[in-house]
Structure formats: C-alpha cells, structure tokens
Backbone as a printed PyTorch tensor [residue, N CA C, xyz], in Angstrom:
tensor([[[ -0.8930,  19.3660, -19.2990],
         [ -1.5640,  18.1890, -19.8230],
         [ -2.6870,  18.6740, -20.7460]],

        [[ -2.6240,  18.2830, -22.0190],
         [ -3.6220,  18.7290, -22.9860],
         [ -4.9870,  18.1080, -22.7190]],

        [[ -5.0120,  16.8300, -22.3860],
         [ -6.2720,  16.1340, -22.1600],
         [ -6.4660,  15.9720, -20.6590]],

        [[ -6.9540,  17.0180, -20.0160],
         [ -7.1050,  17.0110, -18.5640],
         [ -8.5810,  16.8720, -18.2160]],

        [[ -9.0370,  15.6290, -18.1150],
         [-10.4440,  15.3340, -17.8450],
         [-10.8880,  15.9100, -16.4990]],

        [[-10.0010,  15.9020, -15.5220],
         [-10.3530,  16.4360, -14.1980],
         [-10.6480,  17.9340, -14.2990]],

        [[ -9.8010,  18.6760, -15.0020],
         [-10.0450,  20.1150, -15.1720],
         [-11.3440,  20.3500, -15.9380]],

        [[-11.6250,  19.4960, -16.9260],
         [-12.8880,  19.6160, -17.6590],
         [-14.0800,  19.4480, -16.7240]],

        [[-14.0070,  18.4440, -15.8410],
         [-15.0970,  18.1850, -14.8980],
         [-15.2990,  19.3820, -13.9680]],

        [[-14.1850,  19.9300, -13.4730],
         [-14.2620,  21.1100, -12.5940],
         [-14.9070,  22.2720, -13.3440]],

        [[-14.5280,  22.4600, -14.6020],
         [-15.1250,  23.5290, -15.4050],
         [-16.6240,  23.3290, -15.6020]],

        [[-17.0220,  22.0870, -15.8360],
         [-18.4470,  21.8000, -16.0080],
         [-19.2310,  22.0930, -14.7400]],

        [[-18.6950,  21.6610, -13.5870],
         [-19.3860,  21.9490, -12.3250],
         [-19.4240,  23.4460, -12.0670]],

        [[-18.3500,  24.1330, -12.3830],
         [-18.3290,  25.5850, -12.1990],
         [-19.3910,  26.2740, -13.0310]],

        [[-19.6160,  25.7740, -14.2260],
         [-20.6460,  26.3370, -15.1030],
         [-22.0460,  25.9830, -14.5930]],

        [[-22.2450,  24.7230, -14.2130],
         [-23.5750,  24.2550, -13.8330],
         [-23.9780,  24.6380, -12.4130]],

        [[-22.9820,  24.7310, -11.5270],
         [-23.2640,  25.0770, -10.1240],
         [-22.2620,  26.1290,  -9.6560]],

        [[-22.4090,  27.3770, -10.1420],
         [-21.4570,  28.4310,  -9.7770],
         [-21.4810,  28.7650,  -8.2870]],

        [[-22.4780,  28.2710,  -7.5760],
         [-22.5640,  28.5060,  -6.1400],
         [-21.6270,  27.5930,  -5.3550]],

        [[-21.0440,  26.5740,  -6.0170],
         [-20.1520,  25.6210,  -5.3500],
         [-18.7090,  25.8280,  -5.7970]],

        [[-17.7750,  25.4500,  -4.9530],
         [-16.3540,  25.4800,  -5.3090],
         [-15.9150,  24.0550,  -5.6580]],

        [[-15.8130,  23.7390,  -6.9550],
         [-15.4320,  22.3830,  -7.3470],
         [-13.9220,  22.1410,  -7.3690]],

        [[-13.1160,  23.1350,  -7.0090],
         [-11.6640,  23.0080,  -7.1510],
         [-11.0270,  21.9000,  -6.3020]],

        [[-11.6390,  21.4370,  -5.1790],
         [-11.0190,  20.2930,  -4.5030],
         [-10.8700,  19.0680,  -5.4160]],

        [[-11.7440,  18.9670,  -6.4200],
         [-11.6320,  17.8640,  -7.3740],
         [-10.3010,  17.8830,  -8.1280]],

        [[ -9.7280,  19.0740,  -8.2990],
         [ -8.4450,  19.1700,  -8.9990],
         [ -7.3620,  18.3830,  -8.2690]],

        [[ -7.4860,  18.2740,  -6.9530],
         [ -6.5110,  17.5210,  -6.1640],
         [ -7.0240,  16.1120,  -5.8860]],

        [[ -8.1910,  15.9980,  -5.2750],
         [ -8.7200,  14.6880,  -4.8880],
         [ -8.9560,  13.8130,  -6.1260]],

        [[ -9.5530,  14.3790,  -7.1530],
         [ -9.7930,  13.6220,  -8.3840],
         [ -8.5110,  13.1160,  -8.9970]],

        [[ -7.4780,  13.9550,  -8.9950],
         [ -6.1840,  13.5250,  -9.5470],
         [ -5.5300,  12.4590,  -8.6780]],

        [[ -5.6670,  12.5790,  -7.3640],
         [ -5.1110,  11.5490,  -6.4790],
         [ -5.8070,  10.2160,  -6.7430]],

        [[ -7.1350,  10.2450,  -6.8820],
         [ -7.8700,   9.0080,  -7.1590],
         [ -7.4640,   8.4280,  -8.5180]],

        [[ -7.3230,   9.2850,  -9.4970],
         [ -6.9170,   8.8460, -10.8270],
         [ -5.5130,   8.2450, -10.7710]],

        [[ -4.6080,   8.9040, -10.0680],
         [ -3.2460,   8.3950,  -9.9230],
         [ -3.2110,   7.0610,  -9.1850]],

        [[ -4.0530,   6.9090,  -8.1720],
         [ -4.0850,   5.6490,  -7.4270],
         [ -4.4310,   4.4880,  -8.3460]],

        [[ -5.4070,   4.6990,  -9.2160],
         [ -5.8070,   3.6430, -10.1480],
         [ -4.6850,   3.3410, -11.1400]],

        [[ -4.0490,   4.3790, -11.6640],
         [ -2.9610,   4.1990, -12.6240],
         [ -1.7590,   3.5410, -11.9490]],

        [[ -1.4550,   3.9570, -10.7290],
         [ -0.3300,   3.3640, -10.0010],
         [ -0.5560,   1.8820,  -9.7330]],

        [[ -1.7750,   1.5150,  -9.4150],
         [ -2.0810,   0.1060,  -9.1850],
         [ -1.7510,  -0.7180, -10.4270]],

        [[ -2.1440,  -0.2120, -11.5850],
         [ -1.8580,  -0.9000, -12.8410],
         [ -0.3470,  -0.9400, -13.1030]],

        [[  0.3420,   0.1590, -12.8510],
         [  1.7790,   0.2480, -13.1300],
         [  2.6270,  -0.5960, -12.1760]],

        [[  2.1750,  -0.7430, -10.9310],
         [  2.9750,  -1.4430,  -9.9200],
         [  2.6530,  -2.9280,  -9.8110]],

        [[  1.5510,  -3.3750, -10.3320],
         [  1.0820,  -4.7470, -10.1530],
         [  1.8550,  -5.8260, -10.9280]],

        [[  2.3780,  -5.5640, -12.1430],
         [  2.9580,  -6.6370, -12.9570],
         [  4.0080,  -7.5350, -12.2900]],

        [[  4.9920,  -7.0120, -11.5510],
         [  5.9650,  -7.9380, -10.9420],
         [  5.3180,  -8.9050,  -9.9480]],

        [[  4.3110,  -8.4530,  -9.2310],
         [  3.6390,  -9.3090,  -8.2540],
         [  2.7670, -10.3430,  -8.9630]],

        [[  2.0980,  -9.9140, -10.0280],
         [  1.2810, -10.8410, -10.8140],
         [  2.1700, -11.8990, -11.4580]],

        [[  3.3370, -11.4850, -11.9660],
         [  4.2590, -12.4390, -12.5830],
         [  4.7470, -13.4790, -11.5760]],

        [[  4.8200, -13.0780, -10.2950],
         [  5.2200, -14.0010,  -9.2250],
         [  4.0250, -14.7690,  -8.6860]],

        [[  2.8620, -14.6040,  -9.3260],
         [  1.6220, -15.2830,  -8.9390],
         [  1.1920, -14.9260,  -7.5160]],

        [[  1.3830, -13.6630,  -7.1610],
         [  0.9520, -13.1790,  -5.8490],
         [ -0.3430, -12.4030,  -6.0130]],

        [[ -1.3100, -12.6800,  -5.1550],
         [ -2.5690, -11.9510,  -5.1540],
         [ -2.3850, -10.5860,  -4.5210]],

        [[ -3.4040,  -9.7320,  -4.6800],
         [ -3.3600,  -8.4060,  -4.0610],
         [ -3.1570,  -8.5630,  -2.5580]],

        [[ -2.1810,  -7.8960,  -2.0340],
         [ -1.9200,  -7.9290,  -0.6010],
         [ -0.9430,  -9.0050,  -0.1610]],

        [[ -0.6830, -10.0110,  -1.0120],
         [  0.2400, -11.0740,  -0.6130],
         [  1.6480, -10.5360,  -0.3840]],

        [[  2.1030,  -9.6510,  -1.2760],
         [  3.4430,  -9.0980,  -1.0990],
         [  3.5230,  -8.2700,   0.1770]],

        [[  2.4240,  -7.6310,   0.5670],
         [  2.4200,  -6.8440,   1.8030],
         [  2.7770,  -7.7230,   3.0070]],

        [[  2.2620,  -8.9590,   3.0160],
         [  2.5920,  -9.8940,   4.1030],
         [  4.0810, -10.2130,   4.0640]],

        [[  4.5590, -10.5830,   2.8830],
         [  5.9770, -10.9410,   2.7490],
         [  6.8790,  -9.7740,   3.1410]],

        [[  6.5470,  -8.5890,   2.6660],
         [  7.3750,  -7.4140,   2.9460],
         [  7.3590,  -7.0490,   4.4340]],

        [[  6.1890,  -7.1450,   5.0680],
         [  6.1090,  -6.8330,   6.5010],
         [  6.9910,  -7.7860,   7.2990]],

        [[  6.9650,  -9.0620,   6.9450],
         [  7.8070, -10.0420,   7.6440],
         [  9.2810,  -9.7850,   7.3700]],

        [[  9.6370,  -9.4960,   6.1290],
         [ 11.0470,  -9.2760,   5.7620],
         [ 11.6050,  -8.0280,   6.4300]],

        [[ 10.7990,  -6.9810,   6.5150],
         [ 11.2460,  -5.7330,   7.1550],
         [ 11.4870,  -5.9180,   8.6450]],

        [[ 10.8610,  -6.9290,   9.2200],
         [ 10.9840,  -7.1720,  10.6560],
         [ 12.3870,  -7.6210,  11.0340]],

        [[ 13.1280,  -8.1670,  10.0790],
         [ 14.4570,  -8.6960,  10.3590],
         [ 14.3560, -10.1120,  10.9160]],

        [[ 15.4900, -10.7610,  10.9830],
         [ 15.4980, -12.1500,  11.4580],
         [ 14.9390, -12.2330,  12.8600]],

        [[ 14.1380, -13.2150,  13.1360],
         [ 13.8200, -14.4160,  12.3480],
         [ 12.6310, -14.2480,  11.4080]],

        [[ 12.2680, -13.0200,  11.0460],
         [ 11.1850, -12.7390,  10.0900],
         [  9.8480, -13.3080,  10.5430]],

        [[  9.4860, -13.0480,  11.7780],
         [  8.2170, -13.5600,  12.3030],
         [  7.4020, -12.4430,  12.9490]],

        [[  6.0870, -12.5880,  12.8220],
         [  5.1310, -11.6940,  13.4660],
         [  3.8680, -12.4930,  13.7670]],

        [[  3.1060, -12.0240,  14.7290],
         [  1.7840, -12.6220,  14.9710],
         [  0.8120, -12.0590,  13.9270]],

        [[ -0.3380, -12.6860,  13.8030],
         [ -1.3640, -12.1800,  12.8830],
         [ -1.7940, -10.7720,  13.2820]],

        [[ -1.8910, -10.5180,  14.5780],
         [ -2.2540,  -9.1820,  15.0480],
         [ -1.2170,  -8.1420,  14.6630]],

        [[  0.0500,  -8.4860,  14.7950],
         [  1.1100,  -7.5540,  14.4080],
         [  1.0880,  -7.3070,  12.8980]],

        [[  0.8760,  -8.3650,  12.1240],
         [  0.7660,  -8.2000,  10.6660],
         [ -0.4030,  -7.2910,  10.3260]],

        [[ -1.5150,  -7.4940,  10.9940],
         [ -2.7060,  -6.6900,  10.7660],
         [ -2.4040,  -5.2050,  10.9970]],

        [[ -1.7090,  -4.8880,  12.0780],
         [ -1.3560,  -3.4950,  12.3800],
         [ -0.4100,  -2.9140,  11.3440]],

        [[  0.5810,  -3.6770,  10.9470],
         [  1.5740,  -3.1700,  10.0050],
         [  1.0100,  -2.9990,   8.5950]],

        [[ -0.0070,  -3.8040,   8.2590],
         [ -0.5610,  -3.7720,   6.9130],
         [ -1.8730,  -3.0030,   6.8270]],

        [[ -2.4090,  -2.5530,   7.9460],
         [ -3.6530,  -1.7890,   7.9830],
         [ -4.8160,  -2.5710,   7.3940]],

        [[ -4.8920,  -3.8520,   7.7290],
         [ -6.0130,  -4.7010,   7.3130],
         [ -6.4940,  -5.4850,   8.5340]],

        [[ -7.6380,  -6.1240,   8.3990],
         [ -8.1770,  -6.9250,   9.4940],
         [ -7.3720,  -8.2140,   9.6570]],

        [[ -7.4670,  -8.8310,  10.8310],
         [ -6.7760, -10.1110,  11.0360],
         [ -7.3690, -11.1840,  10.1260]],

        [[ -8.6490, -11.0710,   9.7870],
         [ -9.2610, -12.0080,   8.8520],
         [ -8.6060, -11.9390,   7.4780]],

        [[ -8.3330, -10.7180,   7.0210],
         [ -7.6470, -10.5470,   5.7320],
         [ -6.2370, -11.1080,   5.8050]],

        [[ -5.5680, -10.9080,   6.9390],
         [ -4.2230, -11.4540,   7.1230],
         [ -4.2710, -12.9760,   7.0380]],

        [[ -5.2380, -13.5890,   7.7140],
         [ -5.3430, -15.0470,   7.7290],
         [ -5.5070, -15.6080,   6.3170]],

        [[ -6.3620, -14.9860,   5.5080],
         [ -6.5620, -15.4430,   4.1300],
         [ -5.2720, -15.3550,   3.3270]],

        [[ -4.5670, -14.2400,   3.4710],
         [ -3.3130, -14.0590,   2.7330],
         [ -2.2630, -15.0580,   3.2100]],

        [[ -2.1680, -15.2240,   4.5230],
         [ -1.1850, -16.1660,   5.0770],
         [ -1.4790, -17.5820,   4.5930]],

        [[ -2.7320, -17.9680,   4.5800],
         [ -3.0970, -19.3100,   4.1010],
         [ -2.6400, -19.5250,   2.6600]],

        [[ -2.8450, -18.5130,   1.8070],
         [ -2.3880, -18.6230,   0.4020],
         [ -0.8740, -18.7660,   0.3370]],

        [[ -0.1810, -17.9880,   1.1630],
         [  1.2860, -18.0080,   1.1330],
         [  1.8560, -19.2960,   1.7250]],

        [[  1.1770, -19.8720,   2.7160],
         [  1.5860, -21.1670,   3.2620],
         [  1.4910, -22.2280,   2.1600]],

        [[  0.3920, -22.2020,   1.4030],
         [  0.1960, -23.1670,   0.3170],
         [  1.3050, -23.0640,  -0.7340]],

        [[  1.8840, -21.8780,  -0.8780],
         [  2.9750, -21.6580,  -1.8410],
         [  4.3440, -21.9490,  -1.2380]],

        [[  4.4060, -22.2130,   0.0730],
         [  5.6940, -22.4750,   0.7160],
         [  6.5110, -21.2260,   0.9830]],

        [[  5.8410, -20.0580,   1.0000],
         [  6.5500, -18.7950,   1.2040],
         [  6.5570, -18.3480,   2.6560]],

        [[  5.5780, -18.8010,   3.4340],
         [  5.5380, -18.5180,   4.8690],
         [  5.1210, -19.7890,   5.5970]],

        [[  5.3470, -19.7720,   6.8980],
         [  4.9060, -20.8800,   7.7470],
         [  4.1920, -20.3000,   8.9500]],

        [[  3.4050, -21.1340,   9.6020],
         [  2.7240, -20.7310,  10.8340],
         [  3.1730, -21.7190,  11.8970]],

        [[  3.5970, -21.2030,  13.0570],
         [  4.0750, -22.0870,  14.1150],
         [  3.6830, -21.5500,  15.4850]],

        [[  3.8890, -22.3730,  16.5000],
         [  3.5950, -21.9880,  17.8810],
         [  4.6110, -20.9390,  18.3170]],

        [[  4.1300, -19.9230,  19.0040],
         [  4.9860, -18.8550,  19.4970],
         [  5.8750, -19.3690,  20.6330]],

        [[  7.1290, -19.0200,  20.5750],
         [  8.0520, -19.3870,  21.6550],
         [  7.7150, -18.6190,  22.9310]],

        [[  7.1390, -17.4290,  22.7760],
         [  6.8110, -16.5820,  23.9250],
         [  5.5050, -16.9990,  24.6010]],

        [[  4.5840, -17.5820,  23.8290],
         [  3.2790, -17.9400,  24.3650],
         [  2.7590, -19.1540,  23.5920]],

        [[  2.7490, -20.2990,  24.2370],
         [  2.3840, -21.5540,  23.5640],
         [  0.9680, -21.5220,  22.9950]],

        [[  0.1240, -20.6060,  23.4820],
         [ -1.2320, -20.4960,  22.9350],
         [ -1.2520, -19.6830,  21.6480]],

        [[ -0.2190, -18.8880,  21.4290],
         [ -0.1770, -18.0090,  20.2650],
         [  0.5150, -18.6430,  19.0720]],

        [[  0.2780, -18.0620,  17.9120],
         [  0.9030, -18.5200,  16.6800],
         [  1.6680, -17.3640,  16.0550]],

        [[  2.7460, -17.6900,  15.3900],
         [  3.5000, -16.6860,  14.6510],
         [  3.6000, -17.1230,  13.1940]],

        [[  3.6900, -16.1410,  12.3510],
         [  3.8680, -16.3650,  10.9250],
         [  5.3030, -15.9850,  10.6140]],

        [[  5.9800, -16.8210,   9.8550],
         [  7.3710, -16.5460,   9.5220],
         [  7.6590, -16.8010,   8.0570]],

        [[  8.6230, -16.0760,   7.5260],
         [  9.0630, -16.2920,   6.1530],
         [  9.8830, -17.5680,   6.0610]],

        [[  9.6750, -18.3160,   5.0000],
         [ 10.5500, -19.4520,   4.6990],
         [ 11.7300, -18.9080,   3.9000]],

        [[ 12.7290, -19.7310,   3.6540],
         [ 13.8730, -19.2720,   2.8530],
         [ 13.4080, -18.8880,   1.4420]],

        [[ 12.4330, -19.6180,   0.8880],
         [ 11.8860, -19.2600,  -0.4250],
         [ 11.1690, -17.9130,  -0.3540]],

        [[ 10.4950, -17.6480,   0.7610],
         [  9.8100, -16.3700,   0.9450],
         [ 10.7870, -15.2080,   1.0320]],

        [[ 11.8930, -15.4140,   1.7390],
         [ 12.9190, -14.3650,   1.8350],
         [ 13.4890, -14.0730,   0.4550]],

        [[ 13.8250, -15.1170,  -0.2900],
         [ 14.4230, -14.9380,  -1.6150],
         [ 13.4650, -14.2080,  -2.5600]],

        [[ 12.2060, -14.6130,  -2.5680],
         [ 11.2280, -13.9670,  -3.4420],
         [ 11.0130, -12.5120,  -3.0350]],

        [[ 10.8970, -12.2630,  -1.7440],
         [ 10.6820, -10.8900,  -1.2570],
         [ 11.8560, -10.0040,  -1.6200]],

        [[ 13.0690, -10.5040,  -1.4250],
         [ 14.2560,  -9.7080,  -1.7630],
         [ 14.3070,  -9.3840,  -3.2550]],

        [[ 13.9370, -10.3310,  -4.1030],
         [ 13.9380, -10.0870,  -5.5510],
         [ 12.8510,  -9.0820,  -5.9130]],

        [[ 11.6480,  -9.2770,  -5.3690],
         [ 10.5280,  -8.4050,  -5.7270],
         [ 10.6840,  -6.9840,  -5.2020]],

        [[ 11.2770,  -6.8150,  -4.0230],
         [ 11.4180,  -5.4440,  -3.5060],
         [ 12.3930,  -4.6580,  -4.3820]],

        [[ 13.4000,  -5.3270,  -4.9350],
         [ 14.3010,  -4.6400,  -5.8650],
         [ 13.5410,  -4.1690,  -7.0980]],

        [[ 12.7200,  -5.0500,  -7.6780],
         [ 11.9200,  -4.6860,  -8.8500],
         [ 10.9240,  -3.5800,  -8.5110]],

        [[ 10.2750,  -3.7140,  -7.3670],
         [  9.2500,  -2.7570,  -6.9540],
         [  9.8470,  -1.3570,  -6.7650]],

        [[ 10.9610,  -1.2700,  -6.0670],
         [ 11.5670,   0.0440,  -5.8290],
         [ 12.1070,   0.6520,  -7.1190]],

        [[ 12.6320,  -0.1780,  -8.0160],
         [ 13.0890,   0.3250,  -9.3220],
         [ 11.9000,   0.8450, -10.1230]],

        [[ 10.7830,   0.1390, -10.0670],
         [  9.5680,   0.5560, -10.7520],
         [  9.0740,   1.8960, -10.1900]],

        [[  9.0440,   2.0180,  -8.8680],
         [  8.6190,   3.2820,  -8.2560],
         [  9.5610,   4.4210,  -8.6220]],

        [[ 10.8610,   4.1490,  -8.6170],
         [ 11.8270,   5.1920,  -8.9880],
         [ 11.6020,   5.6470, -10.4320]],

        [[ 11.3130,   4.7070, -11.3280],
         [ 11.0580,   5.0570, -12.7240],
         [  9.8080,   5.9210, -12.8410]],

        [[  8.7950,   5.6110, -12.0740],
         [  7.5530,   6.3940, -12.0920],
         [  7.8170,   7.8310, -11.6490]],

        [[  8.7050,   8.0020, -10.6800],
         [  8.9900,   9.3350, -10.1310],
         [ 10.0770,  10.0900, -10.8970]],

        [[ 10.6710,   9.4540, -11.8840],
         [ 11.8050,  10.0440, -12.5930],
         [ 11.4830,  11.4100, -13.2040]],

        [[ 10.2240,  11.6700, -13.5450],
         [  9.8550,  12.9500, -14.1450],
         [  9.8060,  14.1080, -13.1650]],

        [[  9.9600,  13.8320, -11.8860],
         [  9.9340,  14.8880, -10.8670],
         [ 11.3520,  15.2600, -10.4590]],

        [[ 11.5760,  16.5450, -10.2330],
         [ 12.8770,  16.9720,  -9.7100],
         [ 12.9710,  16.5720,  -8.2320]],

        [[ 14.1740,  16.6140,  -7.6840],
         [ 14.3360,  16.3240,  -6.2560],
         [ 13.4970,  17.2830,  -5.4180]],

        [[ 13.4560,  18.5350,  -5.8240],
         [ 12.6580,  19.5300,  -5.1020],
         [ 11.1680,  19.2030,  -5.1950]],

        [[ 10.7120,  18.8200,  -6.3850],
         [  9.3090,  18.4280,  -6.5530],
         [  8.9710,  17.2380,  -5.6560]],

        [[  9.8700,  16.2710,  -5.6080],
         [  9.6290,  15.0760,  -4.7960],
         [  9.5190,  15.4350,  -3.3150]],

        [[ 10.4330,  16.2870,  -2.8290],
         [ 10.3820,  16.6960,  -1.4170],
         [  9.0870,  17.4610,  -1.1220]],

        [[  8.6780,  18.3250,  -2.0440],
         [  7.4360,  19.0830,  -1.8700],
         [  6.2380,  18.1400,  -1.8520]],

        [[  6.2060,  17.2020,  -2.7910],
         [  5.0990,  16.2490,  -2.8470],
         [  5.0560,  15.3830,  -1.5900]],

        [[  6.2170,  14.9270,  -1.1310],
         [  6.2830,  14.1440,   0.1150],
         [  5.6830,  14.9340,   1.2740]],

        [[  6.0810,  16.2080,   1.3810],
         [  5.6130,  17.0650,   2.4740],
         [  4.1050,  17.2800,   2.3850]],

        [[  3.6000,  17.5490,   1.1900],
         [  2.1710,  17.8020,   1.0120],
         [  1.3330,  16.5500,   1.2770]],

        [[  1.7990,  15.3930,   0.8060],
         [  1.0600,  14.1560,   1.0490],
         [  1.0660,  13.8010,   2.5380]],

        [[  2.1850,  14.0450,   3.2100],
         [  2.2400,  13.7990,   4.6570],
         [  1.2560,  14.7180,   5.3810]],

        [[  1.1620,  15.9610,   4.9390],
         [  0.2110,  16.9020,   5.5460],
         [ -1.2280,  16.4330,   5.3180]],

        [[ -1.5220,  15.9310,   4.1200],
         [ -2.8690,  15.4030,   3.8640],
         [ -3.1540,  14.2010,   4.7480]],

        [[ -2.1660,  13.3220,   4.9120],
         [ -2.3430,  12.1610,   5.7980],
         [ -2.6410,  12.5980,   7.2230]],

        [[ -1.9100,  13.6140,   7.7060],
         [ -2.1490,  14.1050,   9.0610],
         [ -3.5520,  14.6810,   9.1880]],

        [[ -3.9790,  15.4210,   8.1770],
         [ -5.3250,  16.0070,   8.2010],
         [ -6.3810,  14.9140,   8.2560]],

        [[ -6.2400,  13.9040,   7.4210],
         [ -7.2020,  12.8030,   7.4190],
         [ -7.1540,  12.0280,   8.7320]],

        [[ -5.9510,  11.7970,   9.2590],
         [ -5.8260,  11.0800,  10.5340],
         [ -6.5020,  11.8600,  11.6550]],

        [[ -6.3760,  13.1790,  11.6290],
         [ -7.0060,  13.9920,  12.6770],
         [ -8.5280,  13.9210,  12.5990]],

        [[ -9.0510,  13.5180,  11.4430],
         [-10.4960,  13.3560,  11.2700],
         [-10.9220,  11.9030,  11.4760]],

        [[ -9.9790,  11.0460,  11.8930],
         [-10.3120,   9.6520,  12.1720],
         [-10.1100,   8.7090,  11.0100]],

        [[ -9.4360,   9.1500,   9.9570],
         [ -9.1770,   8.3170,   8.7960],
         [ -7.6740,   8.0900,   8.6670]],

        [[ -7.2930,   7.0110,   8.0020],
         [ -5.8910,   6.7640,   7.7210],
         [ -5.2360,   5.8970,   8.7690]],

        [[ -3.9150,   5.7390,   8.6270],
         [ -3.1750,   4.8180,   9.5050],
         [ -3.3270,   5.0920,  10.9890]],

        [[ -3.4440,   6.3590,  11.3900],
         [ -3.5660,   6.6640,  12.8100],
         [ -5.0150,   6.6610,  13.2730]],

        [[ -5.9610,   6.6320,  12.3150],
         [ -7.3780,   6.6900,  12.6590],
         [ -7.9980,   5.3150,  12.6930]],

        [[ -9.2300,   5.2730,  13.1320],
         [ -9.9460,   4.0070,  13.2780],
         [-10.7620,   3.6540,  12.0470]],

        [[-10.9710,   4.5880,  11.1270],
         [-11.8740,   4.3440,  10.0130],
         [-11.1890,   3.7240,   8.8090]],

        [[ -9.9190,   3.4200,   8.9020],
         [ -9.1920,   2.8370,   7.7770],
         [ -9.7130,   1.4430,   7.5060]],

        [[-10.1930,   1.2030,   6.2920],
         [-10.7580,  -0.1020,   5.9440],
         [ -9.8260,  -0.9500,   5.1040]],

        [[ -8.7060,  -0.4370,   4.6880],
         [ -7.7690,  -1.1330,   3.8070],
         [ -7.1680,  -2.3520,   4.3950]]])
C-alpha cells in the first residue's frame, strides 16, 4: 500500500519516542480502520431496506433460530451482545414496520417472546443473500490460504481479549 497512514504514524512515534514500541498500532490501527471502512461498505443494503443500525441483527438472530423464529428479549440480548434495553428499542422499531411481533410466551404466561412475521422472514432472507455476497466480494482479494490464516489469527485475538474479560465471552462487551 503506497499511502499507508498507519505505517507513517508508527514511524513518527518511533522517531519521537524511540523508548516505546509503536508496532502494535500496525495491527490494532489497521483493524480499527478496517472496522470503519467495513461499516460503510456493509451498510447500504440495510439502509436501502430502511433498517437502523442493529435492526438486521434482531431479524437475523430470529431467522437463524429456525421455526417458529421466536426468542425472548433476554435470548436476543445474549445472541446480539447488547443490553435488553437496546433489544427493546430495536424490537419496537421492527414491530412498527410489521417485521416482528411480540406475544405471550407459551412456556410462561408472564414472559414475552419476539417472533418474525412472514414479512420479516422474507426481508431477512433477501438481505442475508445480499449481505453474504457483499462480504464475499470484500474478501475476494484474499486467497483461500490467506482467509484461513486471517480467520485463525482473528479467533486467537478474540480468545486473548476474552481471557482479559472483553468480547463475547467476557463481561466488558458494551456492543
């Protein structure tokens, strides 16, 4: 990459603070940069469907569950790594659109379950096809070997962060 701002930053820190090792920025900085770029690259199909950030996560979590496509707010919260309050806001938006419904749980009359409507299933099925095609296009520049290596390295980073209390297995995840 000719215009590598991250490498420039590392070089500047190396010059200004030779007592420090700035090389972690070569990885962490690039991951942060990629996260921002990926958000921009992956968002258009969801925006075109008038879905807010996180709305598709609700639909996808319900669809992945299989018929009857229902989960409690607590289960959605666990699967999406967000608070139940965030789930409630997203579910309310999706109910207003007719994509999900909220009903009394058959297992516990005091509980409520969220379920996909037929319109929600249809939209989710269409969007997941677009989303996976978009992700595949983004990864097209990597060889199969590169992809397997990247998968392995990212999984190792996730395990390291989880062991420190961050990420899906940790308690500090705020997403």
